[in-house]
C-alpha positions in Angstrom: 128.9 72.0 -4.8 127.0 73.0 -7.8 127.0 76.7 -8.8 123.6 76.4 -10.0 121.4 79.4 -8.0 118.8 78.1 -5.0 115.3 78.4 -7.4 113.8 76.5 -4.3 111.9 79.5 -2.4 110.8 81.9 -5.6 109.4 78.9 -7.7 107.4 77.8 -4.6 106.0 81.0 -3.6 104.9 81.6 -7.4 103.2 78.4 -8.0 101.3 78.8 -5.0 100.5 82.8 -5.7 99.5 82.1 -9.0 98.5 77.9 -9.1 95.6 79.1 -11.2 97.9 80.7 -14.0 100.4 77.6 -13.5 98.4 75.1 -14.8 96.6 77.0 -17.4 99.8 77.9 -18.8 101.5 74.5 -18.2 99.1 72.0 -18.8 95.5 73.4 -20.3 94.2 70.0 -20.3 94.2 69.6 -17.0 93.1 73.5 -16.3 89.9 72.2 -18.3 89.4 69.4 -15.7 89.5 71.4 -12.6 86.4 73.1 -11.5 88.0 76.4 -10.7 84.7 77.7 -8.9 85.6 75.3 -5.9 88.3 76.2 -3.5 91.4 74.4 -3.7 93.7 73.7 -0.9 97.7 73.2 -0.7 99.0 70.2 1.3 102.4 71.0 1.9 102.8 69.9 5.4 101.1 66.5 4.6 103.1 65.8 1.2 106.7 66.7 3.2 105.6 64.2 5.7 105.0 61.4 3.2 108.1 62.0 1.2 110.5 63.0 4.3 112.7 59.8 3.7 112.9 60.3 -0.1 115.1 63.2 -0.6 116.9 62.7 -3.5 117.7 64.9 -6.4 117.3 68.6 -6.7 113.9 69.5 -7.0 112.8 73.0 -7.3 109.3 73.1 -5.3 106.6 70.4 -4.4 103.1 71.7 -4.3 100.2 69.1 -3.0 97.1 70.7 -4.3 93.5 69.2 -3.7 91.1 70.4 -6.2 87.6 69.4 -7.8 86.8 67.9 -11.3 84.4 69.2 -13.8 82.6 66.2 -14.6 80.3 66.0 -11.6 82.0 63.1 -9.8 82.0 63.8 -5.8 86.2 63.4 -6.4 88.8 64.7 -5.1 91.8 65.2 -7.1 95.4 65.3 -5.1 97.6 67.6 -7.9 100.9 66.5 -7.1 103.4 69.4 -8.8 107.2 68.6 -9.6 109.3 71.4 -10.8 113.1 69.4 -11.3 116.0 71.7 -11.8 118.2 69.0 -12.6 119.2 65.8 -14.8 118.4 63.0 -12.4 118.2 59.2 -13.6 115.5 58.4 -11.2 113.0 61.2 -11.5 110.5 59.0 -13.2 110.6 56.1 -10.4 110.2 59.1 -7.7 107.7 60.5 -9.2 106.0 57.4 -9.0 106.6 56.3 -5.3 105.4 59.6 -4.4 102.0 59.2 -6.4 101.8 56.0 -4.7 102.5 57.4 -1.4 99.8 60.0 -1.6 97.2 57.8 -2.9 98.0 55.4 -0.2 97.1 58.0 2.8 94.5 60.0 1.1 92.6 57.3 -1.3 91.6 60.0 -3.8 93.2 60.1 -7.8 96.6 61.1 -8.1 97.6 63.2 -11.2 101.2 63.7 -11.1 102.6 66.8 -13.0 106.3 67.7 -13.8 107.7 71.2 -15.2 111.2 70.7 -16.2 113.9 73.7 -15.6 116.9 71.6 -16.6 119.3 72.6 -19.3 119.0 69.3 -21.2 116.7 69.2 -24.5 116.6 66.0 -24.9 115.6 64.7 -21.7 111.9 64.4 -20.9 110.9 61.6 -18.5 107.5 61.0 -18.8 106.8 57.4 -18.2 107.2 54.8 -15.2 106.7 50.7 -15.2 107.4 47.5 -15.2 106.5 43.9 -16.1 106.9 40.4 -15.5 105.4 37.0 -15.7 102.0 38.2 -16.9 102.4 41.3 -14.1 102.4 45.3 -15.8 102.6 48.1 -14.3 102.7 51.6 -16.0 102.4 55.0 -15.3 102.5 58.2 -17.6 102.7 61.9 -16.3 102.2 65.6 -17.9 105.6 66.4 -18.7 106.2 70.4 -19.4 109.9 71.2 -20.3 110.6 75.1 -19.9 113.4 75.2 -22.6 110.4 74.4 -24.8 109.1 77.9 -24.0 111.7 79.3 -25.9 109.5 81.7 -28.5 110.4 85.0 -26.8 107.5 86.9 -29.1 104.9 84.3 -28.2 105.7 84.8 -24.4 105.4 88.5 -24.2 102.4 88.4 -26.2 101.0 86.1 -23.4 99.0 87.7 -20.8 99.1 84.5 -18.3 101.9 85.9 -15.7 103.7 82.5 -16.1 104.8 84.3 -19.7 106.9 86.5 -17.5 108.1 83.4 -15.2 109.3 81.7 -17.8 111.3 84.4 -19.7 112.9 85.4 -16.4 114.2 81.9 -15.5 115.4 81.0 -19.2 116.7 84.5 -19.2 118.4 84.0 -16.1 120.3 80.6 -17.5 121.2 82.3 -21.1 122.6 85.1 -18.9 124.2 83.6 -16.6 127.8 84.9 -17.0 126.6 88.0 -19.0 125.8 90.6 -16.0 125.2 93.7 -18.4 122.8 91.6 -20.8 120.9 90.3 -17.6 120.6 93.7 -16.7 119.0 94.9 -19.4 116.7 91.6 -19.6 115.6 92.0 -15.9 114.6 95.7 -16.9 112.5 94.6 -19.5 110.9 92.2 -17.8 110.1 94.5 -14.7 109.1 97.1 -17.5 106.6 94.6 -18.4 104.9 93.9 -15.2 103.6 97.8 -15.4 102.7 97.3 -18.6 100.4 94.7 -18.2 98.1 95.9 -16.0 98.7 93.5 -13.1 97.4 94.2 -9.3 99.7 95.7 -7.0 100.7 92.5 -5.2 100.8 90.5 -8.4 103.5 92.9 -9.3 105.2 92.9 -5.7 105.5 89.0 -6.3 106.5 88.7 -10.1 109.1 91.2 -9.1 110.3 89.1 -6.2 110.6 85.9 -8.6 112.4 88.2 -11.0 114.8 89.6 -8.5 115.4 86.3 -6.6 116.3 84.1 -10.4 117.8 87.3 -12.1 120.4 88.5 -9.4 122.7 91.6 -10.3 126.1 92.1 -8.9 125.8 95.2 -6.4 127.1 98.2 -8.5 124.3 96.8 -11.0 122.0 96.4 -8.4 122.1 99.7 -7.7 121.9 101.5 -11.0 119.0 99.1 -11.7 117.1 100.2 -8.7 117.8 103.8 -9.9 116.5 103.2 -13.0 113.3 102.4 -11.8 113.0 105.2 -9.3 113.2 107.4 -12.3 111.1 105.5 -14.6 108.0 105.7 -11.7 108.8 109.5 -10.9 108.3 110.3 -14.8 105.2 108.2 -14.8 103.5 109.0 -11.6 102.9 106.3 -10.9 99.9 105.2 -8.3 101.6 102.8 -6.3 104.7 103.0 -4.5 108.0 102.4 -6.2 107.3 98.3 -5.9 111.0 97.6 -6.4 112.2 99.8 -3.6 109.6 98.7 -1.2 110.7 94.9 -2.1 114.3 95.3 -1.4 113.3 97.7 1.6 111.6 94.3 3.1 113.8 92.0 2.2 116.7 93.9 4.2 114.1 94.7 7.1 113.4 91.2 7.2 117.1 89.8 7.6 117.7 92.7 10.4 120.1 94.8 8.0 119.0 98.2 9.4 122.7 99.6 7.6 121.3 98.4 4.2 117.9 99.9 4.4 119.6 103.2 5.9 121.8 103.4 2.5 118.8 102.5 0.3 117.1 105.6 1.9 120.1 107.8 1.2 120.1 106.4 -2.4 116.7 107.1 -3.2 116.9 110.8 -2.1 120.5 110.8 -4.1 118.9 109.4 -7.2 115.7 111.9 -7.2 117.6 115.1 -6.1 121.4 114.7 -7.1 122.4 115.3 -3.9 121.4 114.4 0.1 121.8 117.2 2.5 124.5 116.2 4.6 122.2 117.1 8.1 119.7 114.2 6.8 122.0 111.7 6.0 123.9 111.8 9.2 120.3 111.5 11.0 118.9 108.7 8.7 122.5 106.9 9.6 121.2 106.9 13.4 117.9 105.9 12.8 117.5 102.5 14.2 113.7 102.0 13.9 113.1 99.6 11.0 109.4 101.3 10.6 110.4 104.8 10.4 112.9 103.7 7.4 110.1 102.6 5.7 108.3 105.7 5.8 111.2 107.6 5.1 111.6 105.4 1.9 107.7 106.2 1.0 108.4 109.8 1.1 111.5 109.6 -0.3 110.1 107.4 -3.5 106.7 110.2 -3.5 107.5 113.2 -2.6 107.5 116.3 -5.3 110.7 118.2 -3.7 113.3 117.8 -1.6 112.1 120.8 0.6 109.0 118.6 1.1 111.2 115.5 1.9 113.0 118.0 4.7 109.7 119.4 6.1 108.5 115.8 6.5 111.8 113.9 7.3 112.0 116.6 11.0 108.8 114.8 12.4 110.3 111.0 11.6 113.8 112.4 12.9 112.5 113.2 15.9 110.5 110.3 16.6 113.4 108.5 16.2 115.4 110.4 19.1 
């Protein structure tokens, strides 16, 4: 089994959330040809039905999107996106097969795009074709190689959210066996989310991508969390600590009440140097995840331990 992390979900989520920015970052010519004033539609379910019997290679994300062109013609273009994670000998052939199947079903022009996130610098599959006895078949498709986006200074000066995405993925590969170096890059990229002035929901989605891609050992994960808490407290951020909110949501989704309780206690300890024994015991008995979420918000935003204790009494009563 490969030791490569599972990057499937984060890429799919980030592609859908920032599709406009994705096309603009990797494929500016395609971006210029799309009418962004018209609605675009994701056709993931239809795409999966078409390719169900062609599950080959390791694809990080598949997105089929119906867009409109700028050229004035009433044509719907189906844009097929591949984010390919490892070398695959028959990759270009598979792109052709998918392209044809999409065309056969919808009878609209199909533009296939590929982003390659593998670690082979010389692998740039962008063509499929053959010819014999006067017959010729040729297909060429745009390819973006993530390794080619290695100018860190250019990425840091690029406001496009996919500059952050590209840096996160590249640094995840680079620091695979260097957890402390990954910690520092993860911190650097998270701070960039605050500094770029993104909306809160965009920060949450981008952080979720960074967190999935740049996984840390448990002991560094706690240190990272505490550093972000201190950062937001020092600057009196206007929105709730998005990192803690993300970890809490992830824990809640998995039903990890114990982890959620521990997170609340850790935030209190990090902010006020200690946690009163009575509060620690009370938190350990809470079974309601909504109450734990509210306590986490209070722990992050309250100005003093005394204020938290006062607020806590009401939530503690609710849980009994």
